[in-house]
Each structure stands twice: as C-alpha cells, then as structure tokens.
C-alpha positions as CSV (number, residue, x, y, z in Angstrom):
1,M,37.2,37.6,-53.7
2,L,36.2,34.2,-52.4
3,F,33.1,33.9,-50.3
4,R,34.1,32.1,-47.0
5,S,31.8,30.4,-44.6
6,Q,32.5,28.5,-41.5
7,I,30.7,25.2,-40.5
8,I,30.6,24.2,-36.9
9,L,30.2,20.5,-36.4
10,N,28.9,19.4,-32.9
11,C,29.1,16.0,-31.3
12,S,28.0,14.7,-27.9
13,Y,30.5,11.9,-27.2
14,N,30.9,10.2,-23.8
15,G,29.0,13.0,-22.1
16,E,31.1,15.7,-23.5
17,Q,29.9,18.4,-26.0
18,L,32.6,18.6,-28.7
19,T,32.9,21.1,-31.5
20,I,35.0,21.5,-34.7
21,Q,35.1,24.5,-36.9
22,E,36.2,24.4,-40.7
23,D,36.4,27.2,-43.0
24,L,34.7,26.5,-46.5
25,Y,34.7,28.6,-49.8
26,Q,32.0,29.0,-52.3
27,S,34.3,28.6,-55.2
28,I,35.2,25.2,-54.1
29,D,31.6,24.2,-53.5
30,E,30.8,25.4,-57.0
31,Y,33.7,23.3,-58.4
32,Y,32.4,20.2,-57.0
33,S,28.7,21.0,-57.8
34,S,29.5,21.8,-61.4
35,N,31.4,18.6,-62.1
36,P,30.0,17.4,-65.5
37,K,31.0,13.7,-64.8
38,K,28.7,13.5,-61.7
39,R,26.1,11.5,-63.5
40,F,28.5,8.8,-64.7
41,M,30.6,8.3,-61.5
42,S,30.6,5.2,-59.3
43,Y,29.7,5.5,-55.7
44,G,33.2,5.3,-54.6
45,S,34.3,8.3,-56.8
46,Y,32.4,10.6,-54.6
47,V,34.7,9.8,-51.6
48,E,37.6,11.3,-53.3
49,S,38.6,15.0,-53.1
50,A,40.2,17.2,-55.7
51,Q,44.1,17.2,-55.4
52,E,44.0,20.8,-54.4
53,D,41.4,20.4,-51.8
54,N,42.7,19.6,-48.3
55,T,39.4,20.0,-46.5
56,I,38.9,16.3,-45.6
57,Q,42.5,15.9,-44.6
58,E,42.3,19.1,-42.3
59,L,39.0,17.9,-40.7
60,T,40.3,14.5,-40.2
61,Q,43.5,15.9,-38.6
62,K,41.3,17.9,-36.1
63,I,39.1,14.8,-35.3
64,E,42.4,12.8,-34.7
65,E,43.9,15.5,-32.6
66,M,40.7,15.8,-30.6
67,G,40.9,11.9,-30.0
68,D,44.4,12.2,-28.8
69,E,43.4,14.9,-26.4
70,L,40.7,12.8,-25.0
71,K,43.0,9.6,-24.9
72,L,40.7,7.8,-27.3
73,T,41.6,4.5,-28.9
74,D,41.8,4.3,-32.7
75,D,38.5,2.8,-32.8
76,E,36.9,5.3,-30.5
77,T,38.4,8.1,-32.7
78,M,36.7,6.4,-35.7
79,D,33.4,6.6,-33.6
80,L,34.0,10.2,-32.9
81,A,34.3,10.9,-36.6
82,T,31.0,9.2,-37.2
83,C,29.5,11.2,-34.4
84,F,30.3,14.4,-36.1
85,V,29.1,13.3,-39.4
86,Q,25.9,12.0,-38.1
87,T,25.0,15.2,-36.3
88,I,24.8,17.1,-39.6
89,P,21.2,18.1,-40.0
90,Y,19.0,15.8,-42.2
91,D,17.9,17.3,-45.5
92,A,14.1,16.5,-45.5
93,E,13.6,18.6,-48.6
94,K,16.1,16.6,-50.6
95,A,14.8,13.4,-49.2
96,K,11.4,14.2,-50.5
97,V,12.6,14.7,-54.0
98,I,14.9,11.7,-54.0
99,L,12.2,9.3,-52.6
100,S,9.6,10.3,-54.9
101,D,8.6,7.8,-57.5
102,K,7.3,10.4,-60.0
103,A,10.7,10.7,-62.1
104,E,10.1,8.1,-64.6
105,D,11.5,9.4,-67.9
106,K,15.3,9.2,-68.4
107,V,15.7,13.0,-68.3
108,E,14.2,13.3,-64.8
109,K,16.1,10.2,-63.5
110,A,19.2,11.6,-64.7
111,A,18.5,14.9,-63.0
112,K,17.4,13.1,-59.8
113,R,20.8,11.2,-59.8
114,E,22.6,14.4,-60.2
115,Y,20.8,15.8,-57.3
116,L,21.4,12.8,-55.3
117,D,25.0,12.4,-55.5
118,R,27.1,15.1,-53.8
119,F,30.7,15.2,-52.8
120,P,31.6,15.5,-49.1
121,Y,32.6,19.1,-49.6
122,E,29.1,20.0,-50.7
123,T,27.6,18.3,-47.7
124,L,29.9,20.2,-45.5
125,Y,29.2,23.5,-47.2
126,D,25.4,23.2,-47.1
127,N,25.5,21.6,-43.6
128,K,22.8,19.2,-44.4
129,G,22.4,16.0,-46.2
130,I,20.7,12.6,-46.5
131,C,22.2,9.2,-45.9
132,T,24.1,9.2,-49.1
133,D,25.7,12.5,-48.4
134,K,26.7,11.5,-44.9
135,V,28.1,8.1,-46.2
136,Y,30.3,9.7,-48.7
137,L,31.6,12.2,-46.1
138,E,32.2,9.6,-43.4
139,M,34.0,7.3,-45.7
140,A,36.1,10.1,-47.0
141,I,37.1,10.8,-43.4
142,L,37.6,7.2,-42.4
143,K,39.7,6.6,-45.4
144,E,41.8,9.5,-44.6
145,M,42.2,7.9,-41.1
146,G,43.5,4.7,-42.7
147,Y,40.3,2.6,-42.4
148,G,38.9,0.3,-45.0
149,T,35.3,1.2,-45.9
150,A,32.5,-0.1,-48.1
151,I,29.3,1.3,-49.2
152,L,26.1,-0.7,-48.5
153,T,23.1,0.1,-50.7
154,F,19.6,-1.0,-49.8
155,D,17.7,-0.4,-53.0
156,K,14.3,-1.5,-51.9
157,E,14.6,0.8,-48.8
158,K,16.2,3.6,-50.8
159,H,18.9,3.8,-48.2
160,M,22.6,3.8,-48.1
161,A,25.1,3.1,-45.1
162,A,28.9,2.9,-44.5
163,D,30.6,-0.2,-43.3
164,R,34.2,0.2,-41.9
165,K,36.8,-1.8,-40.4
166,S,40.4,-1.5,-39.3
167,V,43.1,-1.9,-41.7
168,V,45.7,-4.4,-40.5
C-alpha cells in the first residue's frame, strides 16, 4: 500500500489568501531520492520529472486555473506560481550542512552534493527546502507553463536563483 500525504501550499497574492492541495506518495519520493545518478547530473536535469510522474503538470494546471479564475495575465500567473514556491518553509538544518566548509575530502563533498540536489517532488514531499530546491521546483513549474528559464548560481555567496522570461 502506498503511503499518501497531502501538501498544502499557501500564497498571499494581491491581498487574497490562496491555497493549493496536492496528494503526494512516499513511493514516488523514494524513487527520486534513491536515483544513483544524482551525483553526476547537471543542474537542469533536476527540473525534469519521471515520465510516469504527473505531479508538476497537475500542480501547474491548478495554478493556471487559479490564475484564470482571478483573471490574471500570463505574467501575473507566473508570479503566482513563484509565490506558491517561495512560501515553502526554509530548511535551516539543510542550509547549515550545505553551507559548512568542513567537508573537504572527496567522499564528504560527494555526499554533500547528493544532499544538496533534490528533485522538485522531494521538495514538495518534505514541504521544505533551500534556494536550490525552490529554484528547481519553480523552474519545473514555469517550464510546464511554457516559459523560458535559466539557473543563476552565485558560488561565492553559495546561492542559486531562477531567471525567467516569456517565450515568444
């Protein structure tokens, strides 16, 4: 039997409190977290979902439908998506591990990389994340909406951000 949990994403947009609910499953989270290729993947690979996983498509559809109901423009709907992602709680414990400079040997660095990079589903399932986690999730949603995206990395600051633009 699959363990099911439900995530509730909240967003305060233009003075309105908005909520989206999504069912998530432990087996799918385990599929992503056990991916042996994680250590070797490029940043952009984390934006992709498994072919059988429709979670990002379903979440994006809910955001777009909400945008339609609120009579938002496409760009405002894009901002709405960002609002939902950014309200996911910050994972201070993970940030502490990632930002520590104690992992000097290769084994520790590889483990740190595996801990750092997470698929959007994992971020949703845990309902917490750091900048990297939220960037991957936001980019997956915006890509599904038809927007062009780019990952901005700031190595010195140990930070990541998403850049987005309309596709013409």
